[in-house]
Each structure stands twice: as C-alpha cells, then as structure tokens.
C-alpha positions in Angstrom: 0.0 0.0 0.0 2.9 2.4 0.8 4.4 1.9 -2.6 1.0 2.4 -4.2 0.7 5.8 -2.5 4.1 6.8 -3.9 3.0 5.9 -7.4 2.1 9.2 -9.1 -0.3 7.8 -11.8 -2.4 6.6 -8.9 -3.2 10.2 -7.9 -3.6 11.3 -11.5 -6.1 8.5 -12.0 -8.1 9.5 -8.9 -8.2 13.1 -10.1 -9.3 12.1 -13.6 -12.1 10.0 -12.0 -13.3 12.9 -9.9 -13.3 15.2 -13.0 -15.2 12.6 -15.1 -17.8 12.0 -12.4 -18.3 15.8 -11.8 -18.9 16.5 -15.5 -20.9 13.3 -16.2 -23.4 13.6 -13.3 -23.5 17.3 -12.7 -22.5 18.9 -16.1 -20.4 21.6 -14.4 -18.7 22.7 -17.6 -20.6 24.1 -20.6 -18.4 26.9 -21.9 -17.0 25.5 -25.1 -13.9 23.8 -26.4 -11.8 26.9 -26.9 -12.2 28.1 -23.3 -11.5 24.5 -22.1 -8.2 24.5 -24.0 -7.3 28.0 -22.7 -7.8 26.9 -19.0 -5.8 23.7 -19.6 -2.9 25.8 -21.0 -3.2 28.3 -18.1 -2.9 25.5 -15.5 0.1 24.1 -17.4 1.7 27.5 -17.4 1.1 27.8 -13.6 3.0 24.5 -13.1 6.0 26.2 -14.7 5.7 29.3 -12.6 5.0 28.0 -9.1 8.0 27.0 -7.1 6.2 26.3 -3.9 5.7 22.5 -3.5 2.2 22.7 -2.0 1.0 25.1 -4.8 2.6 22.9 -7.4 0.8 19.8 -6.1 -2.5 21.5 -5.8 -2.2 22.9 -9.4 -1.3 19.5 -10.7 -4.3 17.9 -9.1 -6.6 20.6 -10.4 -5.1 20.1 -13.9 -6.0 16.4 -13.9 -9.5 17.0 -12.4 -10.2 19.6 -15.1 -8.6 17.3 -17.7 -11.2 14.7 -16.7 -14.0 17.3 -17.0 -12.7 18.3 -20.5 -12.5 14.7 -21.7 -16.2 14.1 -20.9 -17.1 17.4 -22.5 -15.0 16.7 -25.7 -16.4 13.1 -26.0 -20.0 14.3 -26.0 -21.1 14.7 -29.7 -23.9 17.0 -28.7 -21.4 19.8 -27.8 -20.3 20.2 -31.4 -21.9 22.4 -34.0 -21.6 19.5 -36.5 -23.9 17.3 -34.4 -26.5 15.8 -36.7 -29.5 17.1 -34.6 -28.4 20.7 -35.2 -28.7 20.2 -39.0 -31.9 18.4 -39.4 -34.9 20.0 -41.2 -38.4 18.7 -42.0 -37.4 16.9 -45.2 -33.7 16.1 -44.5 -32.0 12.9 -45.6 -29.2 11.2 -43.7 -26.2 9.1 -44.7 -25.6 6.4 -42.2 -22.5 4.2 -42.0 -22.9 1.0 -40.0 -20.2 0.8 -37.3 -21.4 -2.1 -35.2 -23.7 -5.1 -35.6 -25.6 -5.7 -32.3 -27.6 -8.7 -31.0 -30.8 -9.0 -32.9 -34.2 -8.6 -31.2 -37.3 -10.7 -31.6 -38.7 -8.6 -34.4 -35.8 -6.3 -35.5 -32.1 -6.3 -36.4 -30.1 -3.7 -34.5 -27.1 -1.7 -35.5 -25.1 1.2 -34.3 -24.7 3.7 -37.2 -22.7 6.8 -37.5 -24.6 9.8 -39.0 -21.9 10.8 -41.6 -24.0 13.4 -43.5 -27.2 15.4 -43.3 -28.4 16.7 -46.7 -24.9 16.1 -48.0 -23.2 18.2 -45.2 -20.7 16.3 -43.0 -22.0 15.6 -39.5 -21.1 13.6 -36.4 -23.0 11.5 -33.9 -24.3 7.9 -33.6 -27.8 6.5 -33.6 -29.4 3.1 -33.0 -30.7 1.7 -36.3 -33.7 -0.7 -36.0 -34.6 -2.8 -39.1 -37.7 -5.0 -39.2 -36.8 -8.5 -40.0 -39.4 -8.8 -42.8 -38.4 -5.6 -44.5 -34.9 -6.7 -45.8 -33.8 -9.7 -47.8 -30.2 -9.4 -46.5 -28.8 -7.9 -43.3 -26.3 -5.1 -43.2 -22.6 -5.4 -42.5 -20.0 -3.1 -40.9 -19.1 -0.2 -43.2 -22.3 -0.4 -45.2 -23.5 3.1 -46.2 -27.3 3.8 -46.2 -29.3 6.9 -47.3 -32.7 7.3 -45.6 -35.1 10.0 -44.3 -33.7 11.7 -41.2 -36.6 10.8 -38.9 -34.9 10.2 -35.6 -36.8 9.5 -32.3 -35.6 9.6 -28.7 -34.8 6.4 -26.9 -37.4 5.2 -24.5 -36.6 5.1 -20.7 -37.5 1.9 -18.8 -41.2 1.4 -18.1 -40.8 -0.5 -14.8 -38.9 0.4 -11.6 -35.5 -1.2 -11.2 -35.6 -2.3 -14.9 -32.4 -2.2 -16.9 -32.0 1.4 -18.2 -31.1 0.7 -21.9 -31.4 4.4 -22.7 -28.8 5.3 -20.1 -26.6 2.4 -21.3 -26.6 3.7 -24.9 -26.1 7.4 -23.7 -22.8 6.3 -22.2 -21.9 5.3 -25.7 -22.9 8.7 -27.1 -26.1 7.2 -28.6 -29.1 9.4 -27.8 -31.6 8.6 -30.6 -32.8 5.8 -32.8 -34.3 5.4 -36.3 -36.6 2.7 -37.7 -35.8 1.6 -41.2 -38.9 0.9 -43.4 -39.1 -1.2 -46.5 -38.2 0.6 -49.8 -37.4 3.8 -47.8 -33.6 3.5 -48.0 -30.8 3.3 -50.5 -27.8 1.0 -49.9 -24.7 2.5 -51.5 -21.9 0.6 -53.0 -19.2 -0.4 -50.6 -15.9 1.6 -50.7 -15.3 2.8 -47.2 -12.6 1.2 -45.1 -12.2 1.1 -41.3 -10.5 -1.1 -38.8 -13.8 -2.2 -37.4 -14.9 -3.3 -40.9 -11.6 -5.1 -41.5 -11.9 -7.0 -38.2 -15.6 -7.9 -39.1 -14.5 -9.4 -42.4 -11.8 -11.5 -40.6 -14.4 -12.7 -38.1 -16.8 -13.6 -41.0 -14.1 -15.7 -42.7 -13.3 -17.5 -39.5 -17.0 -18.1 -38.8 -17.5 -19.5 -42.3 -14.5 -21.8 -41.8 -16.1 -23.1 -38.5 -19.4 -23.6 -40.2 -17.8 -26.2 -42.5 -17.5 -28.5 -39.6 -20.5 -30.4 -38.1 -20.9 -28.2 -35.0 -24.4 -27.6 -33.6 -25.8 -24.0 -33.6 -25.3 -23.6 -29.9 -21.7 -25.0 -30.0 -20.9 -22.6 -32.9 -22.3 -19.7 -31.0 -20.2 -20.5 -27.9 -17.1 -20.9 -30.0 -17.8 -17.4 -31.6 -18.1 -16.0 -28.1 -15.0 -17.6 -26.7 -12.7 -17.1 -29.7 -14.0 -14.0 -31.4 -15.8 -12.1 -28.6 -19.1 -12.2 -30.5 -22.2 -13.0 -28.5 -24.9 -12.0 -31.0 -25.7 -15.6 -31.9 -26.2 -16.9 -28.4 -29.8 -17.7 -27.7 -31.5 -16.4 -24.6 -32.1 -20.0 -23.4 -28.3 -20.7 -23.6 -27.5 -17.4 -21.9 -29.9 -18.2 -19.0 -28.2 -21.7 -18.6 -24.8 -20.1 -18.2 -26.1 -17.4 -15.9 -27.8 -20.0 -13.7 -24.6 -22.0 -13.6 -22.6 -18.8 -12.5 -20.4 -19.1 -15.6 -21.8 -16.2 -17.7 -18.5 -14.4 -17.4 -16.7 -17.1 -19.4 -18.6 -16.1 -22.5 -17.3 -12.5 -22.4 -13.7 -12.2 -23.7 -11.9 -10.3 -20.9 -9.0 -10.6 -18.5 -9.2 -14.4 -18.2 -8.8 -15.0 -21.9 -6.3 -12.3 -22.5 -4.2 -13.5 -19.5 -4.1 -17.0 -20.9 -3.1 -15.6 -24.3 -0.3 -13.5 -22.7 1.1 -16.6 -20.9 1.0 -18.6 -24.2 2.7 -15.9 -26.2 5.4 -15.4 -23.5 6.1 -19.2 -23.6 6.1 -19.4 -27.4 8.4 -16.4 -27.9 10.7 -17.2 -25.0 13.6 -18.3 -27.4 13.7 -14.7 -28.8 15.4 -13.6 -25.5 18.6 -15.4 -26.6 19.0 -12.9 -29.4 20.6 -9.5 -29.2 17.8 -7.1 -28.1 15.6 -10.1 -28.0 13.6 -8.9 -25.0 12.6 -5.7 -26.9 11.6 -7.7 -29.9 9.6 -10.1 -27.7 7.7 -7.2 -26.0 6.8 -5.6 -29.3 5.6 -8.9 -30.7 3.6 -9.8 -27.6 1.9 -6.4 -27.3 1.3 -6.2 -31.1 -0.3 -9.7 -31.1 -2.5 -8.9 -28.1 -3.9 -5.8 -29.9 -4.4 -7.9 -33.1 -6.5 -10.2 -31.0 -8.4 -7.2 -29.6 -9.1 -6.0 -33.2 -10.3 -9.4 -34.3 -12.5 -9.6 -31.2 -14.3 -6.4 -32.2 -12.6 -3.9 -29.8 -15.4 -4.3 -27.2 -15.2 -2.6 -23.8 -14.0 -5.7 -21.9 -11.5 -6.7 -24.6 -9.9 -3.2 -24.8 -9.7 -3.0 -21.0 -8.1 -6.4 -20.7 -5.6 -5.9 -23.5 -4.6 -2.5 -22.3 -3.9 -3.8 -18.8 -2.0 -6.9 -20.0 0.1 -4.8 -22.4 1.4 -3.0 -19.3 1.8 -6.3 -17.5 3.8 -7.7 -20.5 6.2 -4.7 -20.3 6.5 -4.9 -16.5 7.2 -8.6 -16.6 9.9 -8.2 -19.2 11.7 -5.7 -16.9 11.0 -7.9 -13.9 9.4 -5.1 -12.0 7.7 -5.7 -8.6 4.0 -4.9 -8.1 3.6 -5.3 -11.8 -0.1 -6.2 -11.7 -1.1 -3.4 -9.4 0.8 -0.7 -11.3 -0.4 -2.1 -14.6 -4.0 -1.9 -13.5 -3.6 1.8 -12.4 -1.7 2.7 -15.6 -4.2 1.0 -17.9 -7.1 2.7 -16.1 -5.4 6.1 -16.4 -4.9 5.6 -20.2 -8.5 4.4 -20.7 -9.9 7.2 -18.7 -7.9 9.7 -20.7 -8.7 8.3 -24.2 -12.4 7.3 -23.7 -13.9 8.3 -20.4 -17.5 7.3 -21.0 -16.3 4.0 -22.4 -14.7 3.3 -19.1 -17.8 4.6 -17.2 -19.9 2.1 -19.1 -17.6 -0.7 -17.7 -17.6 0.6 -14.1 -21.2 1.5 -13.6 -23.1 -1.2 -15.5 
C-alpha cells in the first residue's frame, strides 16, 4: 500500500475519475472547447511558474481534475456544431454508416450507425438503427452506407422500476436517438469505405465460415464465436440463461481471463527470442502487437480493450522484472483508458 501511495499515476487517475464524475453527473462545464483548452494551457503555465511544493501539487491535481472534465465534454457529440441534430430540417435525408452489428431482437435487427452526413453536409453522432426482419432480404454489415429519411426519435426510458436502463446504457456510448428503417425507404450505397472495425468484421466472418464447414451444432458454434471472437450475438436467450444460472456467464465475455491466458501462451512461445541480441525488446513488441491484433479481431469491445490495455502494461512490466507489476499495470491502464475514452470506461464501471 505504501508503494502504491508513492506511485504518481495513482493520484492522477483518482483526479481524472473525480473530474469525469463531476462532468458526467453534474455537467459543471458548458463553456465551449476553446475556453477549455485555454484553461488547460493556463494550468500548465502555472506549473512552470509555481516553485512552492504545495501550490505545485494543488495545481497538478486541479489540472487532472479539469482534464477529466474536459475529456467528458469533448467526447459528447452534442457539444459540437456538427452534431446531426443541429442540422436536421423537416425533409432532411441522412447518410448512415454501419459501425457495429448488435444482437438482434425478436422482431428487429439492431445496428449502431454513424450519421456521416445530413443533406450532403458532413456531421457527427451515432444512432441506434432498427430494421424490421421482414423488410430486408439481407442484413447489413459493418461499413455499409445507407441513405434514408432523417426521422430520428428519442430512446425510451425503462417502463418499470429497477428495470435495466437501456437508454442510459446507450447514452454512455454517445447514442441518444434511434431510427426505424422501413421497406423501400432507403438506398444502400456501393461499398468503398474502409475502417479497422470493418476489416476485423470481415476477418471474423471468414473465421466463422471456416467453422461452419464442420458439423458443429448451432449452440456450439455460438459458444465458439463468443470464446474465440468475442461475438455473443448468436447466443440464444435460453443458452445465456443456462450459463447465468450456472454462474459461468463471465466465461462467454472475452476479458481478462482469456487475454491473460493468451499472454502466458505468447510469452512461452516467444521465449527463445530472448537469446538474441535485443531479443527482449523484440519479444515485448511482438507480444503487445499480437495482443492488440486479437483485440481488433474480437471487435474492440469494452471488456477486450480494458483487458488488452492492462495486459500490455503487464507484459512490459514482466519483461523488466518489476515488482508490483499487476497493481501498477491496473492503475496505468485505467489512467490511459480514462484519458482516451472516459464514457467508455464509465460504461464498464457503472453497468
């Protein structure tokens, strides 16, 4: 515990968490991006001016608290003039780009889509796309582009007390509205857009097709997709309930357990590289690179990114034979995740 209190990133992480919580729950900063940057630069300047140790520490902590506030403010699409809701008129059309294929419902297919344009003008923001199962002959894939009327509706809050708040869950992913796609009311554009998510989706599709060539049952194939590729869309509710009742539902979510096993396997297989000159450095680069390749193939979900980030720090710490590697890696990975995507981490912590 004493060594932990002497670890500076621990204090930086606590300050970031305070700033993120202040902004997320109380919205204390609404004064624009330019003013945010000016205050951050002002606090940085004060660090160079102050010579008193107490003032220097207080300013440092204030800097990271305000940095947490700014990260939540910057990550909220509604704070930008290019947010799609600011551009919609009565007869507007929207260009949507599929960014994620979600688990299908009883009557609809669900997707997360980026609103790339409104009436041909570039925009930003994400929506939940609902497609009736009888209205399409084929389903959409990641990176597909669709033009449709810009008729967006707010997400509905839970109807019963203590029910899962799906609206709040999506809000933490910067999704505040949804659109229902009707038959013959859209235009599917030719594919030409490239993204890492789309590339990983195509790799998963090829792996899945290879698995389908073997005589696996539907449930077995769904479990293999969950364990190997981090995709749970094909798991039936009945199968999920069985795992949940057995207390083993966490096995189906690719997270620290799977990535930890992968790290041990990679360390063992790449052990001979340490005999080479600068072999340790080569081994670290390969291990971390392969871990992130796995994260990409698994869809870069919240649990995968969290686990791979932490074990990347663990891999580096183990190579240098540092003590308290796990504890320091957990704090460092939390700090990095909070800094890069604060609401992404809030979704992990509070759900």
